[in-house]
Gaussian input, Z-matrix of N, CA and C with variables (Angstrom, degrees):
# hf/3-21g

backbone

0 1
 N
 C     1     B1
 C     2     B2     1     A1
 N     3     B3     2     A2     1     D1
 C     4     B4     3     A3     2     D2
 C     5     B5     4     A4     3     D3
 N     6     B6     5     A5     4     D4
 C     7     B7     6     A6     5     D5
 C     8     B8     7     A7     6     D6
 N     9     B9     8     A8     7     D7
 C    10    B10     9     A9     8     D8
 C    11    B11    10    A10     9     D9
 N    12    B12    11    A11    10    D10
 C    13    B13    12    A12    11    D11
 C    14    B14    13    A13    12    D12
 N    15    B15    14    A14    13    D13
 C    16    B16    15    A15    14    D14
 C    17    B17    16    A16    15    D15
 N    18    B18    17    A17    16    D16
 C    19    B19    18    A18    17    D17
 C    20    B20    19    A19    18    D18
 N    21    B21    20    A20    19    D19
 C    22    B22    21    A21    20    D20
 C    23    B23    22    A22    21    D21
 N    24    B24    23    A23    22    D22
 C    25    B25    24    A24    23    D23
 C    26    B26    25    A25    24    D24
 N    27    B27    26    A26    25    D25
 C    28    B28    27    A27    26    D26
 C    29    B29    28    A28    27    D27
 N    30    B30    29    A29    28    D28
 C    31    B31    30    A30    29    D29
 C    32    B32    31    A31    30    D30
 N    33    B33    32    A32    31    D31
 C    34    B34    33    A33    32    D32
 C    35    B35    34    A34    33    D33
 N    36    B36    35    A35    34    D34
 C    37    B37    36    A36    35    D35
 C    38    B38    37    A37    36    D36
 N    39    B39    38    A38    37    D37
 C    40    B40    39    A39    38    D38
 C    41    B41    40    A40    39    D39
 N    42    B42    41    A41    40    D40
 C    43    B43    42    A42    41    D41
 C    44    B44    43    A43    42    D42
 N    45    B45    44    A44    43    D43
 C    46    B46    45    A45    44    D44
 C    47    B47    46    A46    45    D45
 N    48    B48    47    A47    46    D46
 C    49    B49    48    A48    47    D47
 C    50    B50    49    A49    48    D48
 N    51    B51    50    A50    49    D49
 C    52    B52    51    A51    50    D50
 C    53    B53    52    A52    51    D51
 N    54    B54    53    A53    52    D52
 C    55    B55    54    A54    53    D53
 C    56    B56    55    A55    54    D54
 N    57    B57    56    A56    55    D55
 C    58    B58    57    A57    56    D56
 C    59    B59    58    A58    57    D57
 N    60    B60    59    A59    58    D58
 C    61    B61    60    A60    59    D59
 C    62    B62    61    A61    60    D60
 N    63    B63    62    A62    61    D61
 C    64    B64    63    A63    62    D62
 C    65    B65    64    A64    63    D63
 N    66    B66    65    A65    64    D64
 C    67    B67    66    A66    65    D65
 C    68    B68    67    A67    66    D66
 N    69    B69    68    A68    67    D67
 C    70    B70    69    A69    68    D68
 C    71    B71    70    A70    69    D69
 N    72    B72    71    A71    70    D70
 C    73    B73    72    A72    71    D71
 C    74    B74    73    A73    72    D72
 N    75    B75    74    A74    73    D73
 C    76    B76    75    A75    74    D74
 C    77    B77    76    A76    75    D75
 N    78    B78    77    A77    76    D76
 C    79    B79    78    A78    77    D77
 C    80    B80    79    A79    78    D78
 N    81    B81    80    A80    79    D79
 C    82    B82    81    A81    80    D80
 C    83    B83    82    A82    81    D81
 N    84    B84    83    A83    82    D82
 C    85    B85    84    A84    83    D83
 C    86    B86    85    A85    84    D84
 N    87    B87    86    A86    85    D85
 C    88    B88    87    A87    86    D86
 C    89    B89    88    A88    87    D87
 N    90    B90    89    A89    88    D88
 C    91    B91    90    A90    89    D89
 C    92    B92    91    A91    90    D90
 N    93    B93    92    A92    91    D91
 C    94    B94    93    A93    92    D92
 C    95    B95    94    A94    93    D93
 N    96    B96    95    A95    94    D94
 C    97    B97    96    A96    95    D95
 C    98    B98    97    A97    96    D96
 N    99    B99    98    A98    97    D97
 C   100   B100    99    A99    98    D98
 C   101   B101   100   A100    99    D99
 N   102   B102   101   A101   100   D100
 C   103   B103   102   A102   101   D101
 C   104   B104   103   A103   102   D102
 N   105   B105   104   A104   103   D103
 C   106   B106   105   A105   104   D104
 C   107   B107   106   A106   105   D105
 N   108   B108   107   A107   106   D106
 C   109   B109   108   A108   107   D107
 C   110   B110   109   A109   108   D108
 N   111   B111   110   A110   109   D109
 C   112   B112   111   A111   110   D110
 C   113   B113   112   A112   111   D111
 N   114   B114   113   A113   112   D112
 C   115   B115   114   A114   113   D113
 C   116   B116   115   A115   114   D114
 N   117   B117   116   A116   115   D115
 C   118   B118   117   A117   116   D116
 C   119   B119   118   A118   117   D117
 N   120   B120   119   A119   118   D118
 C   121   B121   120   A120   119   D119
 C   122   B122   121   A121   120   D120
 N   123   B123   122   A122   121   D121
 C   124   B124   123   A123   122   D122
 C   125   B125   124   A124   123   D123
 N   126   B126   125   A125   124   D124
 C   127   B127   126   A126   125   D125
 C   128   B128   127   A127   126   D126
 N   129   B129   128   A128   127   D127
 C   130   B130   129   A129   128   D128
 C   131   B131   130   A130   129   D129
 N   132   B132   131   A131   130   D130
 C   133   B133   132   A132   131   D131
 C   134   B134   133   A133   132   D132
 N   135   B135   134   A134   133   D133
 C   136   B136   135   A135   134   D134
 C   137   B137   136   A136   135   D135
 N   138   B138   137   A137   136   D136
 C   139   B139   138   A138   137   D137
 C   140   B140   139   A139   138   D138
 N   141   B141   140   A140   139   D139
 C   142   B142   141   A141   140   D140
 C   143   B143   142   A142   141   D141
 N   144   B144   143   A143   142   D142
 C   145   B145   144   A144   143   D143
 C   146   B146   145   A145   144   D144
 N   147   B147   146   A146   145   D145
 C   148   B148   147   A147   146   D146
 C   149   B149   148   A148   147   D147
 N   150   B150   149   A149   148   D148
 C   151   B151   150   A150   149   D149
 C   152   B152   151   A151   150   D150
 N   153   B153   152   A152   151   D151
 C   154   B154   153   A153   152   D152
 C   155   B155   154   A154   153   D153
 N   156   B156   155   A155   154   D154
 C   157   B157   156   A156   155   D155
 C   158   B158   157   A157   156   D156
 N   159   B159   158   A158   157   D157
 C   160   B160   159   A159   158   D158
 C   161   B161   160   A160   159   D159
 N   162   B162   161   A161   160   D160
 C   163   B163   162   A162   161   D161
 C   164   B164   163   A163   162   D162
 N   165   B165   164   A164   163   D163
 C   166   B166   165   A165   164   D164
 C   167   B167   166   A166   165   D165
 N   168   B168   167   A167   166   D166
 C   169   B169   168   A168   167   D167
 C   170   B170   169   A169   168   D168
 N   171   B171   170   A170   169   D169
 C   172   B172   171   A171   170   D170
 C   173   B173   172   A172   171   D171
 N   174   B174   173   A173   172   D172
 C   175   B175   174   A174   173   D173
 C   176   B176   175   A175   174   D174
 N   177   B177   176   A176   175   D175
 C   178   B178   177   A177   176   D176
 C   179   B179   178   A178   177   D177
 N   180   B180   179   A179   178   D178
 C   181   B181   180   A180   179   D179
 C   182   B182   181   A181   180   D180
 N   183   B183   182   A182   181   D181
 C   184   B184   183   A183   182   D182
 C   185   B185   184   A184   183   D183
 N   186   B186   185   A185   184   D184
 C   187   B187   186   A186   185   D185
 C   188   B188   187   A187   186   D186
 N   189   B189   188   A188   187   D187
 C   190   B190   189   A189   188   D188
 C   191   B191   190   A190   189   D189
 N   192   B192   191   A191   190   D190
 C   193   B193   192   A192   191   D191
 C   194   B194   193   A193   192   D192
 N   195   B195   194   A194   193   D193
 C   196   B196   195   A195   194   D194
 C   197   B197   196   A196   195   D195
 N   198   B198   197   A197   196   D196
 C   199   B199   198   A198   197   D197
 C   200   B200   199   A199   198   D198
 N   201   B201   200   A200   199   D199
 C   202   B202   201   A201   200   D200
 C   203   B203   202   A202   201   D201
 N   204   B204   203   A203   202   D202
 C   205   B205   204   A204   203   D203
 C   206   B206   205   A205   204   D204
 N   207   B207   206   A206   205   D205
 C   208   B208   207   A207   206   D206
 C   209   B209   208   A208   207   D207
 N   210   B210   209   A209   208   D208
 C   211   B211   210   A210   209   D209
 C   212   B212   211   A211   210   D210
 N   213   B213   212   A212   211   D211
 C   214   B214   213   A213   212   D212
 C   215   B215   214   A214   213   D213
 N   216   B216   215   A215   214   D214
 C   217   B217   216   A216   215   D215
 C   218   B218   217   A217   216   D216
 N   219   B219   218   A218   217   D217
 C   220   B220   219   A219   218   D218
 C   221   B221   220   A220   219   D219
 N   222   B222   221   A221   220   D220
 C   223   B223   222   A222   221   D221
 C   224   B224   223   A223   222   D222
 N   225   B225   224   A224   223   D223
 C   226   B226   225   A225   224   D224
 C   227   B227   226   A226   225   D225
 N   228   B228   227   A227   226   D226
 C   229   B229   228   A228   227   D227
 C   230   B230   229   A229   228   D228

   B1=1.4498
   B2=1.5836
   B3=1.3037
   B4=1.5104
   B5=1.4487
   B6=1.3673
   B7=1.3752
   B8=1.5915
   B9=1.3610
   B10=1.5121
   B11=1.5204
   B12=1.3040
   B13=1.5910
   B14=1.5052
   B15=1.2838
   B16=1.5766
   B17=1.5030
   B18=1.2407
   B19=1.5373
   B20=1.5391
   B21=1.3384
   B22=1.5671
   B23=1.5417
   B24=1.3010
   B25=1.5591
   B26=1.4963
   B27=1.3299
   B28=1.4344
   B29=1.4788
   B30=1.3424
   B31=1.3767
   B32=1.4858
   B33=1.2220
   B34=1.5262
   B35=1.5503
   B36=1.4335
   B37=1.4889
   B38=1.6030
   B39=1.2368
   B40=1.4588
   B41=1.6090
   B42=1.3569
   B43=1.4934
   B44=1.5954
   B45=1.3484
   B46=1.4905
   B47=1.5618
   B48=1.3627
   B49=1.4202
   B50=1.5444
   B51=1.3629
   B52=1.4023
   B53=1.5095
   B54=1.3110
   B55=1.4350
   B56=1.6836
   B57=1.3595
   B58=1.5242
   B59=1.5606
   B60=1.3118
   B61=1.5170
   B62=1.4853
   B63=1.3431
   B64=1.5218
   B65=1.5039
   B66=1.3272
   B67=1.5492
   B68=1.6065
   B69=1.2073
   B70=1.5474
   B71=1.3858
   B72=1.4048
   B73=1.4573
   B74=1.5797
   B75=1.2511
   B76=1.4343
   B77=1.5079
   B78=1.2695
   B79=1.4420
   B80=1.5542
   B81=1.3142
   B82=1.4663
   B83=1.5617
   B84=1.3715
   B85=1.5443
   B86=1.5189
   B87=1.2782
   B88=1.6380
   B89=1.5044
   B90=1.3777
   B91=1.3802
   B92=1.5342
   B93=1.3828
   B94=1.5358
   B95=1.4639
   B96=1.2865
   B97=1.5000
   B98=1.5381
   B99=1.2973
   B100=1.4424
   B101=1.5455
   B102=1.3434
   B103=1.4815
   B104=1.4826
   B105=1.3306
   B106=1.3975
   B107=1.6387
   B108=1.3050
   B109=1.4595
   B110=1.5139
   B111=1.2528
   B112=1.4693
   B113=1.5944
   B114=1.4207
   B115=1.2814
   B116=1.5375
   B117=1.3463
   B118=1.4152
   B119=1.6050
   B120=1.2846
   B121=1.5141
   B122=1.4932
   B123=1.2902
   B124=1.5257
   B125=1.5199
   B126=1.2430
   B127=1.4458
   B128=1.5959
   B129=1.2604
   B130=1.4945
   B131=1.5300
   B132=1.2122
   B133=1.4264
   B134=1.6091
   B135=1.3615
   B136=1.4895
   B137=1.4668
   B138=1.2854
   B139=1.5220
   B140=1.3902
   B141=1.2849
   B142=1.4458
   B143=1.5206
   B144=1.3965
   B145=1.4652
   B146=1.3992
   B147=1.3083
   B148=1.4091
   B149=1.6020
   B150=1.2851
   B151=1.5122
   B152=1.4523
   B153=1.2523
   B154=1.5245
   B155=1.4984
   B156=1.1856
   B157=1.5080
   B158=1.6281
   B159=1.2956
   B160=1.3997
   B161=1.6454
   B162=1.1933
   B163=1.4157
   B164=1.4804
   B165=1.2853
   B166=1.4060
   B167=1.5732
   B168=1.3742
   B169=1.3599
   B170=1.6650
   B171=1.3461
   B172=1.3562
   B173=1.4541
   B174=1.4857
   B175=1.3802
   B176=1.4584
   B177=1.2264
   B178=1.4419
   B179=1.6159
   B180=1.2960
   B181=1.5096
   B182=1.5588
   B183=1.2905
   B184=1.4683
   B185=1.5659
   B186=1.3316
   B187=1.5295
   B188=1.5028
   B189=1.2571
   B190=1.4742
   B191=1.6523
   B192=1.2979
   B193=1.4017
   B194=1.4836
   B195=1.3716
   B196=1.5645
   B197=1.4427
   B198=1.3455
   B199=1.4095
   B200=1.5112
   B201=1.2139
   B202=1.5062
   B203=1.5149
   B204=1.3060
   B205=1.3864
   B206=1.5009
   B207=1.3160
   B208=1.4930
   B209=1.5222
   B210=1.2708
   B211=1.5366
   B212=1.4316
   B213=1.3220
   B214=1.4968
   B215=1.5618
   B216=1.3116
   B217=1.3971
   B218=1.6133
   B219=1.3427
   B220=1.4557
   B221=1.4104
   B222=1.3043
   B223=1.5460
   B224=1.5787
   B225=1.4803
   B226=1.4309
   B227=1.6007
   B228=1.2300
   B229=1.5511
   B230=1.4937
   A1=107.78
   A2=109.24
   A3=114.13
   A4=110.90
   A5=119.31
   A6=119.03
   A7=111.64
   A8=113.67
   A9=116.10
   A10=109.23
   A11=112.79
   A12=114.72
   A13=107.58
   A14=111.67
   A15=118.18
   A16=111.83
   A17=113.90
   A18=118.19
   A19=105.12
   A20=114.56
   A21=118.99
   A22=108.98
   A23=118.04
   A24=116.22
   A25=99.61
   A26=112.14
   A27=127.85
   A28=108.50
   A29=126.22
   A30=136.56
   A31=119.89
   A32=122.06
   A33=126.00
   A34=112.32
   A35=117.23
   A36=113.89
   A37=110.81
   A38=117.05
   A39=123.67
   A40=106.84
   A41=113.25
   A42=116.48
   A43=108.87
   A44=118.79
   A45=117.68
   A46=105.03
   A47=116.57
   A48=117.21
   A49=114.32
   A50=112.19
   A51=114.56
   A52=117.67
   A53=118.91
   A54=122.88
   A55=111.25
   A56=110.10
   A57=116.25
   A58=111.55
   A59=113.42
   A60=111.63
   A61=107.58
   A62=114.64
   A63=116.87
   A64=117.95
   A65=113.19
   A66=118.21
   A67=102.89
   A68=118.32
   A69=121.04
   A70=113.08
   A71=115.35
   A72=124.08
   A73=108.26
   A74=117.94
   A75=115.99
   A76=104.95
   A77=122.36
   A78=127.36
   A79=116.17
   A80=110.39
   A81=116.67
   A82=116.28
   A83=110.32
   A84=115.60
   A85=107.96
   A86=111.40
   A87=116.62
   A88=104.89
   A89=113.83
   A90=115.23
   A91=114.89
   A92=112.64
   A93=115.75
   A94=104.24
   A95=112.03
   A96=122.98
   A97=114.02
   A98=115.28
   A99=118.20
   A100=110.93
   A101=113.26
   A102=116.42
   A103=115.14
   A104=121.89
   A105=120.43
   A106=108.63
   A107=114.66
   A108=120.52
   A109=112.39
   A110=118.07
   A111=123.09
   A112=112.02
   A113=116.68
   A114=123.09
   A115=112.55
   A116=119.67
   A117=125.22
   A118=108.93
   A119=118.56
   A120=119.73
   A121=109.60
   A122=119.68
   A123=120.53
   A124=111.76
   A125=119.68
   A126=124.69
   A127=110.49
   A128=112.40
   A129=117.71
   A130=107.32
   A131=118.21
   A132=120.67
   A133=109.87
   A134=118.00
   A135=125.36
   A136=110.52
   A137=124.52
   A138=123.85
   A139=111.57
   A140=122.99
   A141=123.18
   A142=108.59
   A143=118.42
   A144=122.99
   A145=112.97
   A146=112.90
   A147=127.32
   A148=113.34
   A149=119.69
   A150=119.07
   A151=111.22
   A152=112.90
   A153=123.11
   A154=109.77
   A155=124.98
   A156=125.67
   A157=105.82
   A158=110.19
   A159=118.89
   A160=111.52
   A161=123.63
   A162=126.98
   A163=108.48
   A164=124.63
   A165=124.64
   A166=121.26
   A167=107.17
   A168=121.75
   A169=111.44
   A170=118.16
   A171=123.53
   A172=120.63
   A173=114.19
   A174=122.08
   A175=117.05
   A176=122.19
   A177=128.08
   A178=109.79
   A179=116.75
   A180=115.60
   A181=103.81
   A182=121.97
   A183=126.51
   A184=109.92
   A185=110.38
   A186=114.69
   A187=109.44
   A188=118.41
   A189=117.76
   A190=109.81
   A191=113.12
   A192=118.40
   A193=116.57
   A194=109.80
   A195=113.23
   A196=117.53
   A197=122.75
   A198=124.54
   A199=106.03
   A200=120.70
   A201=122.42
   A202=106.21
   A203=121.14
   A204=124.27
   A205=111.92
   A206=118.10
   A207=123.45
   A208=109.22
   A209=116.46
   A210=123.74
   A211=109.58
   A212=117.06
   A213=120.66
   A214=106.74
   A215=122.94
   A216=125.03
   A217=112.65
   A218=115.20
   A219=120.58
   A220=114.21
   A221=120.81
   A222=124.93
   A223=103.97
   A224=112.27
   A225=117.63
   A226=108.52
   A227=113.99
   A228=115.97
   A229=109.06
   D1=140.41
   D2=177.66
   D3=-84.68
   D4=144.90
   D5=175.08
   D6=66.16
   D7=-175.84
   D8=-176.72
   D9=-77.15
   D10=132.77
   D11=179.63
   D12=-73.54
   D13=156.07
   D14=175.68
   D15=-121.15
   D16=145.32
   D17=-178.46
   D18=-79.23
   D19=131.51
   D20=172.11
   D21=-100.50
   D22=-19.76
   D23=-179.14
   D24=-157.09
   D25=163.50
   D26=169.91
   D27=-133.53
   D28=120.98
   D29=-179.35
   D30=-119.87
   D31=163.11
   D32=-170.32
   D33=-73.63
   D34=-26.21
   D35=-171.33
   D36=-144.12
   D37=150.69
   D38=-175.50
   D39=-57.63
   D40=-42.57
   D41=-178.07
   D42=-58.40
   D43=-40.20
   D44=-174.98
   D45=-72.37
   D46=-37.20
   D47=179.17
   D48=-62.89
   D49=-41.01
   D50=174.97
   D51=-66.72
   D52=-29.24
   D53=172.74
   D54=-64.84
   D55=-47.17
   D56=172.69
   D57=-57.44
   D58=-43.58
   D59=-173.20
   D60=-68.29
   D61=-39.36
   D62=174.77
   D63=-56.47
   D64=-37.45
   D65=-178.95
   D66=-70.28
   D67=-44.33
   D68=176.13
   D69=-52.88
   D70=-51.37
   D71=-175.02
   D72=-68.78
   D73=-27.87
   D74=-175.04
   D75=-79.27
   D76=-11.00
   D77=176.75
   D78=-109.42
   D79=16.17
   D80=169.32
   D81=91.00
   D82=6.59
   D83=178.52
   D84=-97.66
   D85=128.77
   D86=170.93
   D87=-69.61
   D88=124.18
   D89=170.29
   D90=-139.70
   D91=157.98
   D92=-175.78
   D93=-140.78
   D94=153.53
   D95=174.81
   D96=-103.48
   D97=137.19
   D98=-174.28
   D99=-137.09
   D100=115.16
   D101=178.46
   D102=-138.77
   D103=142.26
   D104=-179.87
   D105=-88.68
   D106=72.18
   D107=-175.49
   D108=-124.97
   D109=23.04
   D110=-175.66
   D111=53.39
   D112=50.61
   D113=173.47
   D114=70.10
   D115=28.69
   D116=178.46
   D117=87.44
   D118=-1.64
   D119=-177.09
   D120=-80.37
   D121=-24.34
   D122=-179.09
   D123=-128.47
   D124=74.74
   D125=-168.62
   D126=-60.53
   D127=-25.17
   D128=-175.94
   D129=-70.41
   D130=-11.27
   D131=178.62
   D132=-82.68
   D133=-3.74
   D134=-179.75
   D135=-71.47
   D136=21.67
   D137=-171.63
   D138=-62.04
   D139=-24.35
   D140=-176.33
   D141=-95.65
   D142=1.89
   D143=-175.03
   D144=89.81
   D145=170.77
   D146=178.69
   D147=-111.35
   D148=119.60
   D149=-172.30
   D150=-95.55
   D151=139.57
   D152=172.39
   D153=-95.70
   D154=118.11
   D155=-168.89
   D156=-112.16
   D157=148.72
   D158=176.94
   D159=-138.90
   D160=161.99
   D161=174.11
   D162=-62.14
   D163=138.58
   D164=168.57
   D165=-32.10
   D166=-52.46
   D167=-174.75
   D168=-69.87
   D169=-18.87
   D170=174.52
   D171=-98.28
   D172=0.86
   D173=-179.10
   D174=-58.49
   D175=-48.50
   D176=179.56
   D177=-58.84
   D178=-44.54
   D179=-174.44
   D180=-74.87
   D181=-36.21
   D182=-179.37
   D183=-58.32
   D184=-50.11
   D185=179.25
   D186=-63.96
   D187=-38.60
   D188=-178.49
   D189=-65.14
   D190=-42.24
   D191=178.69
   D192=-62.42
   D193=-41.82
   D194=170.80
   D195=-68.86
   D196=-26.29
   D197=176.97
   D198=-77.25
   D199=-32.29
   D200=-179.53
   D201=-70.73
   D202=-46.17
   D203=179.46
   D204=-63.51
   D205=-38.06
   D206=177.34
   D207=-64.45
   D208=-41.46
   D209=179.37
   D210=-65.60
   D211=-35.70
   D212=-174.51
   D213=-76.27
   D214=-30.26
   D215=178.44
   D216=-75.06
   D217=-31.26
   D218=177.07
   D219=-74.36
   D220=-20.72
   D221=-172.75
   D222=-89.09
   D223=91.66
   D224=-177.07
   D225=-113.00
   D226=31.61
   D227=-176.78
   D228=-78.98

């Protein structure tokens, strides 16, 4: 990623963050997961959440993709 990465979401677990990062990557957005959990060895340290980071230039697209994914999960008709 060029420049400082920006968080586009903060979630409760590394697993959820990896799924979101995978969604973004599959749509051409470079994404990374950041957590203060000793490299996944101490998940109880994730008290402040797990961040999904993208390059600043990809932030708008990433937020759009996340909004579309969220809207798709809410449509249960």
